[in-house]
C-alpha positions in Angstrom: 102.1 176.0 20.9 105.8 176.5 20.9 105.6 179.2 18.2 104.4 181.5 21.1 107.9 181.3 22.5 109.4 184.1 20.4 112.1 185.7 22.5 115.3 184.1 23.8 114.2 184.5 27.4 111.0 182.7 26.8 112.7 179.8 25.2 115.4 179.7 27.9 112.7 179.7 30.7 110.8 176.9 28.9 113.9 174.7 28.5 115.0 175.1 32.1 111.6 174.2 33.4 111.3 171.1 31.2 114.8 170.0 32.4 113.6 170.5 36.0 110.6 168.2 35.3 112.8 165.2 34.3 112.8 163.8 37.9 109.0 164.2 38.1 108.7 162.4 34.8 110.8 159.4 36.0 109.7 159.4 39.6 105.9 160.0 39.1 104.8 159.4 35.6 106.8 156.3 34.8 107.0 154.8 38.3 103.3 155.4 38.8 102.4 153.0 36.0 103.7 150.1 38.2 102.8 151.5 41.6 99.2 152.5 41.2 96.2 150.7 39.8 93.3 152.4 38.1 93.3 155.6 36.0 91.8 157.8 38.7 94.5 156.8 41.2 97.2 157.3 38.7 96.1 160.8 37.8 96.0 161.6 41.5 99.4 160.1 42.1 101.1 161.7 39.2 99.5 165.2 39.1 97.9 166.1 42.4 100.3 164.6 45.0 103.3 166.5 43.8 101.5 169.9 44.0 99.2 169.5 46.9 101.8 169.7 49.7 102.9 173.1 48.3 99.5 174.5 48.9 99.1 173.2 52.5 99.9 175.3 55.5 102.1 174.4 58.4 105.6 173.0 59.0 104.5 169.5 57.9 103.9 170.3 54.3 107.5 169.5 53.3 107.1 165.9 54.6 104.6 165.1 51.9 107.1 165.6 49.1 109.4 163.1 47.6 112.8 164.3 46.4 111.6 164.3 42.8 108.5 166.4 43.7 110.4 169.5 44.8 110.9 171.1 41.4 107.4 170.2 40.0 105.3 173.3 41.0 108.1 175.8 40.5 108.8 174.3 37.0 105.1 174.5 36.1 105.1 178.2 37.2 108.1 178.9 35.1 106.5 177.2 32.1 103.4 179.4 32.6 105.6 182.5 32.9 107.5 181.6 29.7 104.3 181.6 27.7 103.0 184.8 29.5 106.4 186.6 29.3 105.3 189.3 26.9 102.1 190.0 28.8 103.6 190.7 32.3 107.1 189.9 33.3 108.7 191.7 30.3 106.8 194.9 31.0 107.8 194.8 34.7 111.4 194.4 33.8 111.2 197.2 31.3 109.7 199.4 33.9 112.4 198.5 36.4 115.2 199.1 33.9 113.7 202.3 32.6 116.5 204.8 32.2 114.3 207.9 32.2 114.5 208.5 36.0 
């Protein structure tokens, strides 16, 4: 899987996103083992709760997040963009930086 990260930018994006997921790892994955009973409840607590408030509308969406949940969705998007870098973002940056104007 990591062999797809060929450029320096891809590897840097991946590392930054993984570092941003450290609070989620400690605050949700590990803490959830003691706070939640049952596998279904644990999966909901660890994977759905940190992302669901980002997808809600209204001013109250930010109240559903704990401090360690804030970087979860952006970090997951950065991980996805690090793997898809050569397919989209790199082409857009090349087009923006095109010197043949």
